[in-house]
N, C-alpha and C positions, 0 to 999 in steps of 0.2 A: 395027695398034691394034686393041684389043678393047673391047667395052663403050664405057662413057663416058670413059676415060681421055684426058686432054688432053695433047698434045705441049708441052713446055716451049721456051722461047724458045731462039734459037742460043747456045751458050756463049760466055761472056765471059773464062773464064779458059783458060790454056793446058792443053795435053793431058795434061800432067804432073800439074798441079793438080788435075784432075778426077779421075786415078787414085789421090789421095792422100786419107786420110781425115782428117777435121777433126781429132783430137786429134794425129795426125804433123804435120800442117801448123802446128798453134800449137806443138807444141815445138819444130820447127825455127826457127820465127819468135821464139820465146822464147830459143833459143839465140843467134840472131843480134843479138837485142836487147841479150843480156848482152856480147857482143862489142862493139858499139857503146857501150855503157856504159863499158867498159874502155878503149876508144880515147878515150872522150870526157874521161876523167880526164886521160890523158896530155895531150890538146890543151889542155885548160883550165889545166893546171898550167904548160904551156909559154908560153901566151898571158899569163897572169898574171906569169909571169917576165919577159916582155918589156915589160910596162907601164913607161912613164916615170915617174920619180919615187921616192921612197923613204918608207916609213912612218915610219922612225926620224926622218927629217927633219921630217916632219908633226909627230910627237910631240913632238919637240924643242921647238918653238914658233917664234915670229916672228924671234928672234936667237939661232939654232942655235949651240952650241959643239961643234967637231968631236969633243972628248973626250966630250962627253955624248952625241952621235948614235953614237959607236962603243960606248959601254956599252949604250946602248939596243938596238943591233943584236945584242950579245953576249946581252943578256937574253931578247929575242925569237928569238933562234936564227938571226936572218937573216944572220949572217955564216958559216954553215955551206954546205958545196957543195949546189947545186940538187938532184942525185940523192939526196942523204941526206934532205933535206926532203921530195922526192917519194915516197920510200920510208916516211918516217914518217906522211905524209899518208894513202898507201894502208893503212899498218897501221891507223891509225886508223879509217878509213872502213869496214874489215872488223868492226870493233867498234862501229860506229854514232858515232864521233866524228869530228866536222867539224873540231875544233881550236878555238882560242879567237880571239875578236876582238881584234885589236892596239890598237885604240883604245878600245874599251868594256871590255875585260876579262872580257867574258861569254862562255861557251860559244857557238859557233856555232849549234848545234842550237835552243838556247833563243831566240837573237836571231832565227834563222827564224821559229820557231812564233810569236813576238809579231807579227812583219810579215805572216805568211801569212793572217791573219784576213781583212783587208780585201781582199786580192788573190783570195782563195778565193770570198768572197762575190761579187764584181764578176765573175768569171770563170764562177761556177756560175749565177747570174742569166743571164748572157748566153748561155751554152750552153742553159739551160733555154728560154729565150725563141726562141733561134735556130731550133731544129729544128722546132717547129710553125709558126712564122711562115713559114720558108722553103719547107718541104714544101707550105704551104697554098697560098703564092704560086705556086710552081711548077705545082702541080694545076691551080689556075684558069687560068692561063696556057695550059696544055696544053689544057683542055677547051674553053677559047674562042681557040682557035689561030687567028691572023688578023684576030681581031675586036677591038673596042675595048679591053676588059680586058686582053688580050695586048698590044697595042701600048704601052698606057700603061705596065704593067709592065715590059716591056722598055726603053722609054726611060727610066723611071725608075730602072731597074737601072742602065743603062750610065752615066747622069749621076753616080750616087751612087758606083759603082765607082770612077770616074776621081778622085775627090776623096780623098787621104790622111786617115787619121783623125786625125792632128795638125791638119791644117787645118779638117777638120769640126769638131773639139771647139772650136777657136777661135771659128768662126762661130756656133756654138750656143750659147758662153758670152756673145759679144757680142750676139746677138740675143734669147735667152730669158731669160738672167740679168741682163745690163747694161740692155739698152734695156727690154724688156717687165717684167723682176722677177718671172718666173713661179717660177724656180728658183734655187737658191743657186749662185755661180759656183764655189766651192770646198767642200771638205769640211774646211777648217780649224775645229779646235774639236769636230768631231764625234766623234773618237776612231776606236777600231778596230771598233765596233760600226756599220757603215753602216746596217742595218736600224732602228738607233732613229731616224733621220731620213731615211725613203725617199726625200724629194725630192731628196737630194744624189745618188741614183743614176740619176736619169732622163737628165740629160745625158750623163754617161758611158756609159750604156747605148746610147743612139741612136748616139754616135760609134762605139762597138764594134760594133753590130749592122749598121749601113749597108752595109759591103763584103761581109761574108759572106752575108748573107741574098742579096743580088744574085747572088754567085757560085753558091750552092748551089741557089737557085731556078732558075737555068737550067739547071743539070744535071738537076734533078728534071724540069722541063719537056721538055727533050729526050729523057731517058728515058721519060717517059711518052708523048709522041707516038710515039715509036719502038714502044713495046709495045703502044699502041693499034692500030697499023697492022700489027702482025704477024700471021701464020697463025694461032697459038696461041690468041690471043685472039679471031680471028673464029670459029675452030671452036668456041671454049667458048659463043660467042653462039649458033652454029648449033645446039648442045646445048640451048639453052633456059635456060642458066644466067643468074642475076638478074645486073643491071648491077654491083650492090654486090659481089657475091660475086667476079666477074669482077676488079672493081678492087681488093679487098682481097688476093684470094689469087693474081691473076697479074700485074696491071699495076703495082701498087705496089712489090712486091719487086724488080721489075727496074729500077724507077726509082730506087729508094732506094739499091741495091748500090753504083753509082759515087758517089752523094752521101754515102755512109758514108765512103769514102775522103777525099774532099773535107773532110768534117767534121774529119778527122785533120789535114789540112793547114791548115784553118782554125784549129784548137787550136794549132798551131804558133805561126801568125801571131797568135793572141790573146795569147800569151806576149808578144810584142814590143808589141803593140798596148796591152796592160794597162800595160806600163812607161811608154808614151807618154801614155797617157789619165791616169795617176796622177800623172805629172808636171805635166799641164795642170791637173787639177783638184785638186792638193795632196792626194791620196790616200795616207795612211801605209801603204802596202803593200810588197811585194816590190821592186816597181820604183823606188819611192823610195828604198829601203834600198840596192839595188844603185848607183843613182847617187851616194848618200852614200858608200858604201864604196869607190867609185871614186875619188872626190874626195880621201878621206882615205887611198889606197892601202892600205886594209884587205883585205890579200891573202887572209887564211883566209874573210872573209865573201864575197869576191868569188866565191872556187873554190866555196865551199856553194852559193851562190846559182846559179851557172853549172850545177853538178850537178845541182841540183834542177830547173831547166829542162830540161837534156838528158835526165833520167831520164824526166821528164813525157812530153816528146816521144817517147821510144821507147815507153813504154806505151800511149799514146794510138794511135801508129800501129800498135803490135801489136794492140789491140783492134778498130781499124777495119780491118785486113787479115783478122782472124778473122771479124768480121761480114760483110765483103764475099763473103769465101769460103762463108760459110753461105747468104747470100742468093743468091748466082749460082747459077744454073741448072746443072746438069751436063749433059754431052754425052751424048745418049741416054738421059737420064732421064726419067721419067714422073710425072704427078701421083699 
């Protein structure tokens, strides 16, 4: 080592990853993500085909006539072989066409666009609050390792993480909405703009934030403790670098890298969590639309929603992997 160059931490990625440039790594992950999306389209179609029930029966009413059911099936194209319908669906996807809702008669893209607003609002605010709160909790716990703040945060994290979001949502409604009357119990009557009445967001956000804050903050805490005890941080301090510079330039990046990948997994979980929370709080988003489509056997809507969730998962994981690759130190690298 020469001058004041500071050695980096031990590598966290494989040796092959260290020899790969960021653009090449991102291109490889993008190709893998595209293959995953193609596989998901086949899986989604197969699973929706396996759903019990028939949309034609639902549309026929309470006292369906077999002739009417058969006529509806022909009109909707449900009497065609599954491979032919899958090929048509793929052809439509290539042109941005997700089909037409069997029950509403509207294009699925417009149907999803209308329902996406509340879900995007809820998920965006959750992620916006999640990152600073989780990182702050992890940093505080690491800097006070073994002390009272660390013990309180650890105990609270374990307790909250053990409670499913559905159960937590029910408890929050019973306590803060029905008993204390501080917040509305549901979003009924609010419409698609949840920001018009921010109070309806409080309880859903608490239900969605509790578990991921616990998991991500524990990762940040572990990464911080590992980095604070590393040789390169001790060397940086011997060189007289300020504690703030050491923290921002050398400790936090190594603590945040694994947390970025956990954030991607949390986003995957958030998609399912939003569906559950929307059901509890009657929020008119994608989760509520999915439940309604399943009840009505509206196959195009189910396929469109499942595809949206799958593509979101692939994109989020791709971004998280690229961020983790960028933050992780390179073997033999220097500052």
